[in-house]
mmCIF file as Biopython writes it, N, C-alpha, C and O atoms, coordinates in Angstrom:
data_model
#
loop_
_atom_site.group_PDB
_atom_site.id
_atom_site.type_symbol
_atom_site.label_atom_id
_atom_site.label_alt_id
_atom_site.label_comp_id
_atom_site.label_asym_id
_atom_site.label_entity_id
_atom_site.label_seq_id
_atom_site.pdbx_PDB_ins_code
_atom_site.Cartn_x
_atom_site.Cartn_y
_atom_site.Cartn_z
_atom_site.occupancy
_atom_site.B_iso_or_equiv
_atom_site.auth_seq_id
_atom_site.auth_asym_id
_atom_site.pdbx_PDB_model_num
ATOM 1   N N  . MET A ? 1  ? 0.859   -1.197 0.000  1.0 0.0 1  A 1 
ATOM 2   C CA . MET A ? 1  ? 0.000   0.000  0.000  1.0 0.0 1  A 1 
ATOM 3   C C  . MET A ? 1  ? 0.895   1.246  0.000  1.0 0.0 1  A 1 
ATOM 4   O O  . MET A ? 1  ? 1.649   1.478  0.944  1.0 0.0 1  A 1 
ATOM 5   N N  . ASN A ? 2  ? 0.800   2.034  -1.061 1.0 0.0 2  A 1 
ATOM 6   C CA . ASN A ? 2  ? 1.521   3.311  -1.055 1.0 0.0 2  A 1 
ATOM 7   C C  . ASN A ? 2  ? 0.572   4.412  -0.585 1.0 0.0 2  A 1 
ATOM 8   O O  . ASN A ? 2  ? -0.618  4.172  -0.383 1.0 0.0 2  A 1 
ATOM 9   N N  . ILE A ? 3  ? 1.107   5.612  -0.415 1.0 0.0 3  A 1 
ATOM 10  C CA . ILE A ? 3  ? 0.330   6.705  0.178  1.0 0.0 3  A 1 
ATOM 11  C C  . ILE A ? 3  ? -0.819  7.124  -0.731 1.0 0.0 3  A 1 
ATOM 12  O O  . ILE A ? 3  ? -1.867  7.557  -0.251 1.0 0.0 3  A 1 
ATOM 13  N N  . TYR A ? 4  ? -0.620  6.992  -2.071 1.0 0.0 4  A 1 
ATOM 14  C CA . TYR A ? 4  ? -1.677  7.456  -2.980 1.0 0.0 4  A 1 
ATOM 15  C C  . TYR A ? 4  ? -2.910  6.560  -2.901 1.0 0.0 4  A 1 
ATOM 16  O O  . TYR A ? 4  ? -4.037  7.053  -2.963 1.0 0.0 4  A 1 
ATOM 17  N N  . SER A ? 5  ? -2.710  5.251  -2.766 1.0 0.0 5  A 1 
ATOM 18  C CA . SER A ? 5  ? -3.868  4.357  -2.677 1.0 0.0 5  A 1 
ATOM 19  C C  . SER A ? 5  ? -4.609  4.575  -1.361 1.0 0.0 5  A 1 
ATOM 20  O O  . SER A ? 5  ? -5.834  4.467  -1.312 1.0 0.0 5  A 1 
ATOM 21  N N  . ILE A ? 6  ? -3.869  4.883  -0.292 1.0 0.0 6  A 1 
ATOM 22  C CA . ILE A ? 6  ? -4.511  5.161  0.996  1.0 0.0 6  A 1 
ATOM 23  C C  . ILE A ? 6  ? -5.347  6.438  0.889  1.0 0.0 6  A 1 
ATOM 24  O O  . ILE A ? 6  ? -6.491  6.477  1.341  1.0 0.0 6  A 1 
ATOM 25  N N  . ILE A ? 7  ? -4.762  7.491  0.282  1.0 0.0 7  A 1 
ATOM 26  C CA . ILE A ? 7  ? -5.504  8.749  0.114  1.0 0.0 7  A 1 
ATOM 27  C C  . ILE A ? 7  ? -6.725  8.513  -0.765 1.0 0.0 7  A 1 
ATOM 28  O O  . ILE A ? 7  ? -7.803  9.040  -0.490 1.0 0.0 7  A 1 
ATOM 29  N N  . GLY A ? 8  ? -6.558  7.718  -1.830 1.0 0.0 8  A 1 
ATOM 30  C CA . GLY A ? 8  ? -7.689  7.429  -2.720 1.0 0.0 8  A 1 
ATOM 31  C C  . GLY A ? 8  ? -8.803  6.702  -1.991 1.0 0.0 8  A 1 
ATOM 32  O O  . GLY A ? 8  ? -9.980  7.004  -2.189 1.0 0.0 8  A 1 
ATOM 33  N N  . MET A ? 9  ? -8.434  5.737  -1.141 1.0 0.0 9  A 1 
ATOM 34  C CA . MET A ? 9  ? -9.453  5.002  -0.391 1.0 0.0 9  A 1 
ATOM 35  C C  . MET A ? 9  ? -10.173 5.920  0.592  1.0 0.0 9  A 1 
ATOM 36  O O  . MET A ? 9  ? -11.384 5.802  0.777  1.0 0.0 9  A 1 
ATOM 37  N N  . ILE A ? 10 ? -9.432  6.839  1.226  1.0 0.0 10 A 1 
ATOM 38  C CA . ILE A ? 10 ? -10.058 7.772  2.170  1.0 0.0 10 A 1 
ATOM 39  C C  . ILE A ? 10 ? -11.042 8.676  1.431  1.0 0.0 10 A 1 
ATOM 40  O O  . ILE A ? 10 ? -12.162 8.893  1.896  1.0 0.0 10 A 1 
ATOM 41  N N  . ILE A ? 11 ? -10.617 9.207  0.266  1.0 0.0 11 A 1 
ATOM 42  C CA . ILE A ? 11 ? -11.502 10.084 -0.509 1.0 0.0 11 A 1 
ATOM 43  C C  . ILE A ? 11 ? -12.733 9.306  -0.966 1.0 0.0 11 A 1 
ATOM 44  O O  . ILE A ? 11 ? -13.853 9.812  -0.905 1.0 0.0 11 A 1 
ATOM 45  N N  . LEU A ? 12 ? -12.515 8.058  -1.429 1.0 0.0 12 A 1 
ATOM 46  C CA . LEU A ? 12 ? -13.637 7.232  -1.878 1.0 0.0 12 A 1 
ATOM 47  C C  . LEU A ? 12 ? -14.614 6.985  -0.731 1.0 0.0 12 A 1 
ATOM 48  O O  . LEU A ? 12 ? -15.829 7.040  -0.920 1.0 0.0 12 A 1 
ATOM 49  N N  . GLY A ? 13 ? -14.077 6.713  0.457  1.0 0.0 13 A 1 
ATOM 50  C CA . GLY A ? 13 ? -14.937 6.489  1.611  1.0 0.0 13 A 1 
ATOM 51  C C  . GLY A ? 13 ? -15.725 7.737  1.986  1.0 0.0 13 A 1 
ATOM 52  O O  . GLY A ? 13 ? -16.907 7.654  2.316  1.0 0.0 13 A 1 
ATOM 53  N N  . LEU A ? 14 ? -15.068 8.899  1.935  1.0 0.0 14 A 1 
ATOM 54  C CA . LEU A ? 14 ? -15.763 10.148 2.255  1.0 0.0 14 A 1 
ATOM 55  C C  . LEU A ? 14 ? -16.873 10.416 1.255  1.0 0.0 14 A 1 
ATOM 56  O O  . LEU A ? 14 ? -17.984 10.782 1.640  1.0 0.0 14 A 1 
ATOM 57  N N  . VAL A ? 15 ? -16.575 10.233 -0.047 1.0 0.0 15 A 1 
ATOM 58  C CA . VAL A ? 15 ? -17.590 10.483 -1.081 1.0 0.0 15 A 1 
ATOM 59  C C  . VAL A ? 15 ? -18.763 9.524  -0.911 1.0 0.0 15 A 1 
ATOM 60  O O  . VAL A ? 15 ? -19.922 9.930  -0.994 1.0 0.0 15 A 1 
ATOM 61  N N  . THR A ? 16 ? -18.454 8.242  -0.672 1.0 0.0 16 A 1 
ATOM 62  C CA . THR A ? 16 ? -19.524 7.251  -0.505 1.0 0.0 16 A 1 
ATOM 63  C C  . THR A ? 16 ? -20.373 7.582  0.720  1.0 0.0 16 A 1 
ATOM 64  O O  . THR A ? 16 ? -21.599 7.494  0.663  1.0 0.0 16 A 1 
ATOM 65  N N  . GLY A ? 17 ? -19.736 7.960  1.821  1.0 0.0 17 A 1 
ATOM 66  C CA . GLY A ? 17 ? -20.476 8.305  3.027  1.0 0.0 17 A 1 
ATOM 67  C C  . GLY A ? 17 ? -21.342 9.535  2.819  1.0 0.0 17 A 1 
ATOM 68  O O  . GLY A ? 17 ? -22.469 9.599  3.308  1.0 0.0 17 A 1 
ATOM 69  N N  . THR A ? 18 ? -20.810 10.521 2.087  1.0 0.0 18 A 1 
ATOM 70  C CA . THR A ? 18 ? -21.581 11.738 1.829  1.0 0.0 18 A 1 
ATOM 71  C C  . THR A ? 18 ? -22.802 11.429 0.983  1.0 0.0 18 A 1 
ATOM 72  O O  . THR A ? 18 ? -23.902 11.895 1.281  1.0 0.0 18 A 1 
ATOM 73  N N  . VAL A ? 19 ? -22.612 10.640 -0.078 1.0 0.0 19 A 1 
ATOM 74  C CA . VAL A ? 19 ? -23.737 10.287 -0.953 1.0 0.0 19 A 1 
ATOM 75  C C  . VAL A ? 19 ? -24.775 9.487  -0.177 1.0 0.0 19 A 1 
ATOM 76  O O  . VAL A ? 19 ? -25.975 9.717  -0.323 1.0 0.0 19 A 1 
ATOM 77  N N  . THR A ? 20 ? -24.317 8.548  0.648  1.0 0.0 20 A 1 
ATOM 78  C CA . THR A ? 20 ? -25.253 7.727  1.425  1.0 0.0 20 A 1 
ATOM 79  C C  . THR A ? 20 ? -26.057 8.587  2.394  1.0 0.0 20 A 1 
ATOM 80  O O  . THR A ? 20 ? -27.271 8.418  2.510  1.0 0.0 20 A 1 
ATOM 81  N N  . SER A ? 21 ? -25.387 9.510  3.091  1.0 0.0 21 A 1 
ATOM 82  C CA . SER A ? 21 ? -26.098 10.359 4.052  1.0 0.0 21 A 1 
ATOM 83  C C  . SER A ? 21 ? -27.068 11.287 3.329  1.0 0.0 21 A 1 
ATOM 84  O O  . SER A ? 21 ? -28.141 11.589 3.853  1.0 0.0 21 A 1 
ATOM 85  N N  . MET A ? 22 ? -26.699 11.751 2.112  1.0 0.0 22 A 1 
ATOM 86  C CA . MET A ? 22 ? -27.611 12.600 1.341  1.0 0.0 22 A 1 
ATOM 87  C C  . MET A ? 22 ? -28.857 11.818 0.945  1.0 0.0 22 A 1 
ATOM 88  O O  . MET A ? 22 ? -29.967 12.347 1.010  1.0 0.0 22 A 1 
ATOM 89  N N  . ILE A ? 23 ? -28.681 10.546 0.530  1.0 0.0 23 A 1 
ATOM 90  C CA . ILE A ? 23 ? -29.831 9.719  0.148  1.0 0.0 23 A 1 
ATOM 91  C C  . ILE A ? 23 ? -30.729 9.482  1.360  1.0 0.0 23 A 1 
ATOM 92  O O  . ILE A ? 23 ? -31.954 9.558  1.255  1.0 0.0 23 A 1 
ATOM 93  N N  . VAL A ? 24 ? -30.113 9.193  2.518  1.0 0.0 24 A 1 
ATOM 94  C CA . VAL A ? 24 ? -30.901 8.970  3.737  1.0 0.0 24 A 1 
ATOM 95  C C  . VAL A ? 24 ? -31.662 10.237 4.106  1.0 0.0 24 A 1 
ATOM 96  O O  . VAL A ? 24 ? -32.830 10.168 4.487  1.0 0.0 24 A 1 
ATOM 97  N N  . ALA A ? 25 ? -31.007 11.400 3.997  1.0 0.0 25 A 1 
ATOM 98  C CA . ALA A ? 25 ? -31.668 12.667 4.323  1.0 0.0 25 A 1 
ATOM 99  C C  . ALA A ? 25 ? -32.837 12.907 3.374  1.0 0.0 25 A 1 
ATOM 100 O O  . ALA A ? 25 ? -33.900 13.355 3.805  1.0 0.0 25 A 1 
ATOM 101 N N  . LEU A ? 26 ? -32.652 12.612 2.079  1.0 0.0 26 A 1 
ATOM 102 C CA . LEU A ? 26 ? -33.741 12.791 1.115  1.0 0.0 26 A 1 
ATOM 103 C C  . LEU A ? 26 ? -34.915 11.886 1.462  1.0 0.0 26 A 1 
ATOM 104 O O  . LEU A ? 26 ? -36.070 12.302 1.371  1.0 0.0 26 A 1 
ATOM 105 N N  . ILE A ? 27 ? -34.620 10.638 1.863  1.0 0.0 27 A 1 
ATOM 106 C CA . ILE A ? 27 ? -35.695 9.708  2.227  1.0 0.0 27 A 1 
ATOM 107 C C  . ILE A ? 27 ? -36.472 10.255 3.423  1.0 0.0 27 A 1 
ATOM 108 O O  . ILE A ? 27 ? -37.702 10.212 3.434  1.0 0.0 27 A 1 
ATOM 109 N N  . PHE A ? 28 ? -35.759 10.773 4.437  1.0 0.0 28 A 1 
ATOM 110 C CA . PHE A ? 28 ? -36.446 11.319 5.608  1.0 0.0 28 A 1 
ATOM 111 C C  . PHE A ? 28 ? -37.277 12.542 5.229  1.0 0.0 28 A 1 
ATOM 112 O O  . PHE A ? 28 ? -38.372 12.732 5.760  1.0 0.0 28 A 1 
ATOM 113 N N  . VAL A ? 29 ? -36.764 13.383 4.307  1.0 0.0 29 A 1 
ATOM 114 C CA . VAL A ? 29 ? -37.519 14.563 3.873  1.0 0.0 29 A 1 
ATOM 115 C C  . VAL A ? 29 ? -38.799 14.133 3.172  1.0 0.0 29 A 1 
ATOM 116 O O  . VAL A ? 29 ? -39.868 14.686 3.430  1.0 0.0 29 A 1 
ATOM 117 N N  . PHE A ? 30 ? -38.691 13.131 2.273  1.0 0.0 30 A 1 
ATOM 118 C CA . PHE A ? 30 ? -39.890 12.656 1.573  1.0 0.0 30 A 1 
ATOM 119 C C  . PHE A ? 30 ? -40.885 12.057 2.559  1.0 0.0 30 A 1 
ATOM 120 O O  . PHE A ? 30 ? -42.091 12.259 2.417  1.0 0.0 30 A 1 
ATOM 121 N N  . LEU A ? 31 ? -40.392 11.319 3.563  1.0 0.0 31 A 1 
ATOM 122 C CA . LEU A ? 31 ? -41.286 10.743 4.567  1.0 0.0 31 A 1 
ATOM 123 C C  . LEU A ? 31 ? -41.992 11.852 5.343  1.0 0.0 31 A 1 
ATOM 124 O O  . LEU A ? 31 ? -43.191 11.762 5.610  1.0 0.0 31 A 1 
ATOM 125 N N  . GLY A ? 32 ? -41.249 12.897 5.705  1.0 0.0 32 A 1 
ATOM 126 C CA . GLY A ? 32 ? -41.848 14.012 6.437  1.0 0.0 32 A 1 
ATOM 127 C C  . GLY A ? 32 ? -42.922 14.707 5.612  1.0 0.0 32 A 1 
ATOM 128 O O  . GLY A ? 32 ? -43.985 15.047 6.132  1.0 0.0 32 A 1 
ATOM 129 N N  . ILE A ? 33 ? -42.647 14.922 4.316  1.0 0.0 33 A 1 
ATOM 130 C CA . ILE A ? 33 ? -43.638 15.556 3.436  1.0 0.0 33 A 1 
ATOM 131 C C  . ILE A ? 33 ? -44.867 14.664 3.314  1.0 0.0 33 A 1 
ATOM 132 O O  . ILE A ? 33 ? -45.995 15.155 3.340  1.0 0.0 33 A 1 
ATOM 133 N N  . ALA A ? 34 ? -44.654 13.351 3.180  1.0 0.0 34 A 1 
ATOM 134 C CA . ALA A ? 34 ? -45.783 12.422 3.053  1.0 0.0 34 A 1 
ATOM 135 C C  . ALA A ? 34 ? -46.639 12.453 4.319  1.0 0.0 34 A 1 
ATOM 136 O O  . ALA A ? 34 ? -47.866 12.490 4.226  1.0 0.0 34 A 1 
ATOM 137 N N  . MET A ? 35 ? -46.015 12.439 5.501  1.0 0.0 35 A 1 
ATOM 138 C CA . MET A ? 35 ? -46.767 12.499 6.751  1.0 0.0 35 A 1 
ATOM 139 C C  . MET A ? 35 ? -47.548 13.806 6.846  1.0 0.0 35 A 1 
ATOM 140 O O  . MET A ? 35 ? -48.695 13.817 7.292  1.0 0.0 35 A 1 
ATOM 141 N N  . PHE A ? 36 ? -46.914 14.923 6.420  1.0 0.0 36 A 1 
ATOM 142 C CA . PHE A ? 36 ? -47.576 16.228 6.460  1.0 0.0 36 A 1 
ATOM 143 C C  . PHE A ? 36 ? -48.800 16.232 5.554  1.0 0.0 36 A 1 
ATOM 144 O O  . PHE A ? 36 ? -49.854 16.741 5.934  1.0 0.0 36 A 1 
ATOM 145 N N  . VAL A ? 37 ? -48.662 15.661 4.344  1.0 0.0 37 A 1 
ATOM 146 C CA . VAL A ? 37 ? -49.786 15.613 3.399  1.0 0.0 37 A 1 
ATOM 147 C C  . VAL A ? 37 ? -50.905 14.740 3.953  1.0 0.0 37 A 1 
ATOM 148 O O  . VAL A ? 37 ? -52.083 15.074 3.825  1.0 0.0 37 A 1 
ATOM 149 N N  . VAL A ? 38 ? -50.529 13.609 4.575  1.0 0.0 38 A 1 
ATOM 150 C CA . VAL A ? 38 ? -51.548 12.725 5.155  1.0 0.0 38 A 1 
ATOM 151 C C  . VAL A ? 38 ? -52.316 13.462 6.250  1.0 0.0 38 A 1 
ATOM 152 O O  . VAL A ? 38 ? -53.538 13.340 6.339  1.0 0.0 38 A 1 
ATOM 153 N N  . HIS A ? 39 ? -51.611 14.223 7.079  1.0 0.0 39 A 1 
ATOM 154 C CA . HIS A ? 39 ? -52.287 14.977 8.136  1.0 0.0 39 A 1 
ATOM 155 C C  . HIS A ? 39 ? -53.185 16.049 7.539  1.0 0.0 39 A 1 
ATOM 156 O O  . HIS A ? 39 ? -54.264 16.313 8.070  1.0 0.0 39 A 1 
ATOM 157 N N  . LEU A ? 40 ? -52.758 16.675 6.438  1.0 0.0 40 A 1 
ATOM 158 C CA . LEU A ? 40 ? -53.584 17.696 5.797  1.0 0.0 40 A 1 
ATOM 159 C C  . LEU A ? 40 ? -54.847 17.071 5.216  1.0 0.0 40 A 1 
ATOM 160 O O  . LEU A ? 40 ? -55.929 17.650 5.317  1.0 0.0 40 A 1 
ATOM 161 N N  . ILE A ? 41 ? -54.715 15.888 4.607  1.0 0.0 41 A 1 
ATOM 162 C CA . ILE A ? 41 ? -55.878 15.235 4.001  1.0 0.0 41 A 1 
ATOM 163 C C  . ILE A ? 41 ? -56.878 14.839 5.083  1.0 0.0 41 A 1 
ATOM 164 O O  . ILE A ? 41 ? -58.086 14.990 4.901  1.0 0.0 41 A 1 
ATOM 165 N N  . LYS A ? 42 ? -56.372 14.329 6.217  1.0 0.0 42 A 1 
ATOM 166 C CA . LYS A ? 42 ? -57.266 13.964 7.314  1.0 0.0 42 A 1 
ATOM 167 C C  . LYS A ? 42 ? -57.851 15.243 7.920  1.0 0.0 42 A 1 
ATOM 168 O O  . LYS A ? 42 ? -58.636 15.176 8.865  1.0 0.0 42 A 1 
#
């Protein structure tokens, strides 16, 4: 393992974690909007 592959793996992990957290946040936002709409309809 040279330093460049370690840096590449760290960057890849950060990007993957950021994308995953963004997807999770979007899912929670959609769930919140859906709950709000359901409450409005009721």
